[in-house]
TORDO-326917 format. One record per atom (N, C-alpha, C): residue in one letter; y, z, x. Coordinates in steps of 0.1 Angstrom, whole numbers, plus 5000, padded with zeros to 4 digits. Example, Ala and Ser with C-alpha at 12.3 -4.5 7.8 and 13.67 -1.06 7.14 Angstrom:
# residues 2
A494350785132A495550785123A496750785132S497850715128S498950715137S500050795129
This chain:
# residues 235
M505651115149M505251045137M503851085133A503551105121A502251125116A501450995118G500251005122G499550875124G499150805112V499050675114V498550595102V497250635098G497050645085G495750695080G495850845076Q497050895077Q497251035073Q496751065059K496850965051K496450985037K494951015036S494150985046S492751015046S492451165045G493351245050G493151385050G493951445038R494751365031R495651425021R495651325009R494451295004R494351194994R494651254980T495151164972T495251204958T493851214952A493851264940A492551264933A492051124930A490751114930A490150974927A490550934913H490850804912H491150744899H490250624896G488950644899G487950544897G487150524909Y486150434909Y485250414920Y485050264921Y484750214933Y484250084935Y483050084945A481950034940A480750034948A480350174953G480650274944G480350414948G481350484956H482450414960H483550474968H484750504960S485350624961S486450664953S487650584956V488450554945V489750484947V490850584945H491750594955H492850684954H494150624952A494250494951A495450424948A495650414933A496850384929A497150374915A496250264908P495950274896P495150174889P495750034891G494849934894G495249794895G495849754909V496049854918V496649824931V495649754940H494449804940H493449734949H493149594944E493049584931E492749444925E493849344928Y495049394927Y496149304930Y496249274945A495949374953A495949344968A494949244971V493749244966V492749144968V493249004964E493849004952E494448874948E495448814958L496248894963L497248854973L496648814986V495648884990V494948845003V494248715001R493548694990R492848574988R493848454987A495048474982A496048374981A496548334995A496648435003A497148415017A496148355026L494848385023L493748335032L492748265023P493148155017P492148085008P490848035014Q490848015027Q489647985034Q488948105040G489348225037G488748345043G489448375056G488948475063G489448515076G489148655079R489648695091R489348825096R490548915093V490349035087V491349115082V491249255088L492249315093L492349455097L492949535086E492249635081E492949725071E493349855078V494649885077V495150005083V495350105071G494750225073G494850325063G493850305052A492550285056A491550245047A491050355037G491350485041G490950595032G489450595031C488950595019C487450605016C486750475017G487550365018G486950235021G486750145008A487250194997A487050114984A487749974985L488949964991L489549834992L488849745002A488449805013A487649725023A486449665017L485749735008L484549675002L484949564992R486049584985R486549484976R486849354983L487449364995L487849255003L486649185009R485649265013R484349205018R483649125007D483649184995D483049114983D483748984980A485048984983A485848864981A485648754992G484848785002G484548685012G485248705025L486048815027L486748835039L485948915049D486248895062D485648975073D486549085076V486249205071V487249315071V486849425082V487849465089V487649575099V488549695093P487949795087P488649905081P488950005092T490150065091T490550175101T491250285094D491150405100D491850515094D492050625105L492950705103L493150815113L492050915113D491450935101D490351035100D489250975092P488450885097P487550805089P486450895082P486250875069P485250955063P483850895064H483750765069H482450705071H482350645085D481150625090D480950575103D481250425104W481350355093W481650215093W483150185093I483950295092I485450285092I485850335106H486650245113H486950275127H488150365128R488150455137R489350545139R490450465146L491650475141L492850415147L494050495144D494750535154D496050605153D497050515160L497950455153L498950365159L500050435167D500050575166D500950645175D500350635190D499050645191D498350635204D497150545203P497350415201P496250325198P495150325210Q493950345206Q492850325215Q492050205210W492350095216W491849965210W490349955214T489549895205T488249865208T488049715206D486849665209D486649525207D486849485192E486549575183E486649555169E488049555164T488849655169T490249675164T491349605171Q491049545182Q492149475190Q492449335185G491649285176G491849145171G491149045179P491448915177P492548875168P492248885153F493248895145F493148905131F493948795124D493548745113D494248655105D495248725096M495048855093M495848925084M495649075086V496749155085V496649305085V497049345071V496249435065V496549485052V496749635053C497849685048C498249825048C498749865035V497849905026V498149935012V498250085009E499450125004E499750255000E499550355011T500150325023T499950405035T501350435041L502250345041L503550365048L504350485042E504150525030E504850645024E504250775030H503150765038H502550885044H502950905058V503750815064V504050815078V505550845080E505850905092E507250945095E508050825100N507450725106N508150615112N507550485108P507750435096P507150305092P507550185100R508750195106R509150075114R508250065127Q507950185133Q507050175144Q505650135141V505150175129V503850125124V503849975123L504949925117L505049775115L505149705128R505849755138R505849695151R504449695158S503749805156S502449815162S501449705155I501649695142I500849595135I501249455140R502449425142R502949295146R502349265160S502149365168S501649335182S500149285181L499449305170L498049265169L497949115164L499049065159L499048935152L499648825161R499048705159R499648585165R500648525155P501548445160P502548375151P501748295141G502148315128G501448245117G500448335110D500048445116D499148545110D499948615099K499148685090K499748735077K499848885077L500648935068L500749085066L500849105051L500249215047L500349265033L500549415034V501649465029V501849615028V502349645014S502049765010S502449814997S502849964998T503750004988T504150144987T504650164973P504750294969P505250314955P506650254953N506850194941N508050124937N509050214932V509950264940V510950364936V512050304928T512050174926T513050104918T512550074904H511350114901H510750104887H511550184878P511850144866P512650224856P512150364855H510850384854H510350524852H510650604864S510550544876S510850614888S512350644889R513150554885R514650574886R515050684876L514450694864L514750794855L514350934861K513150944867K512751064873K513651114884M514151014892M515151044902M516451104896L516851044885L518051094879L517851234873L516751264867L516551384860L516051494869R515151454879R514551564887R514851554902G515551444906G515951434920G514851374929A513851324924A512751254932A512151144923P511751034929P511150924922P509750964918Y509050874910Y507650894906Y506750904918I505951004918I504951044928I505551084942F506851124941F507451184953F508051324948G508451404958G509051534954G508251644960P508651774957P507951884963P506451894960K505951844949K504551854945K503751754953H504451644958H503751534965H503951534980Y504751624985Y505151614999Y503951655008H503251765004H502151805012H500751745007Q500751724994Q499551674988Q499951574977P499751444979P498951374989P499651345002G500851395005G501551365017G502551245017H503251235005H504251125004H505551175010I505851135022I506951185029I508051085032T507750955029T508750855032T508950765020I510250765015I510550685004I511050545009L510550435004L510850305009L511250214997P512450204993P512850104983P512549964989D512449864980D511949734984D512949674995W514249694993W515149635003W514949695017M514649825018M514449885031M513149845037L512049835029L510749795033L510849645039T511549565031T511749425035T512449415049E513449495051E514249495063E513349545075H512549655072H511649705082H510749595087V510149515077V509249415080V509849305088R511049265084R511849155091R512049195106L512549315108L512949365121L511649385130A510549405124A509249415131A508749285137G509349175132G508949045137G508248955127F508648965114F507948885104F509048805096G508548685091G509448605083G508648565070S509248475062S508648425050S508248545041I509148645040I508848765033I509048745018E508048795011E508048784996E507748924990V508448964980V508349094974V507749074960R506749154956R506149154943R505849294939T505549314926T505249444921T503949444913G503149544914G501949554906G501449694905G500349714898G499749844896G500349924884D499550014880D499850094867D500050244871T500650314861T500650464863T499350524860F499250654863F497950724861F497950784847Y498950764839Y499050834826Y497950784816R497550884808R496550854798R496950934785G496350884774G496550954761G497950964757V498351084752V499651104747V500751084757V500451124769V501451094780V501750954782R500650874781R500850724783R501650664771L501450714759L502250674748L503750714750A503950834754A505350874757A506050784768Y505250754778Y505750664788Y506150524783R505350474774R505650344768R506950344760V507050454752V508350474745V509550484754E509350554765E510450574775E510850434780I509850354784I510150224790I510850134780A510450144767A511050064757A512550104755L512850234755L514150284754L515050244766L514450254778L515150214790L515450064790A514549984784A514849834783A515949814774L516049884763L517149874754L518549904760L518449994770L519650034777L519949934789G519149834791G519349734801G518649774814V517849874815V517049914827V515649854825R515449744830R514149674827R513249674839Q511949674837Q510949664848Q510749524851R510449504864R510049374869R508649384875A507649314869A506349334873A505649194874D504949174885D504049054887D502649084883S502249214882S500949244878S500949384872G500349414861G500349544855G501749594852Q502049714854Q503349774851Q504349774863G503849724875G504749714886G505149844893I504249934892I504550074897I504550084913C504049974919C504049974934C504649844939T505249844950T505849724956T504949674967F504749534966F503949464976F504749374983V504649374996V505349275005V504349195013T504449065012T503748975021T504648905031A504148875043A505048825053A504148745063V504848665072V504148585082V504748625095A503848655105A504348685119A505048565125V506148595131V506948485137V506948505153
């Protein structure tokens, strides 16, 4: 299995910055992740971020009042801890305890997401929280691309090696992986926007409208719902 944090070496192009650190997730994904974490930990808490990349989300979470320990397989900064869940080398900082583990836009980069989720569960006490997200392959735009091109949005030959999207996880499969890893109270939401701009964005909106007329509607809790978010509680 490719180690967690594989995306650090195979990132998408930056799509904005936060506190001087590049954001490689889809627009709106980090903002929605912070919203969900704050809802899960209204009094604050200690959070482990798995697959922190350049650290933009970790900084957002810290600014929201969370005590964050960011980790990545290939950390680009010395304040991000190295962690490979294939062969975990725990330190005082990374072994917990944690109130929540956040793994945003990372599982699509690994070969065995079930093993990653089991490793995450081993860090948590009963009642501690989990947030994971991955591209929403059931989004109408993604379903159309699958029909026409044989691969969902941001998957396929162009995305296999760069940025390294190698594992497709529809929401039902991700939910089952989370349940079998030892979590309950599982909730599924969608959030985030596409990267499209200008004429392409206009064409995308027309496409979504036509798909809605055909009965293929999008379900979004935030933005366009281009990514799936799963929250759960360790049991």
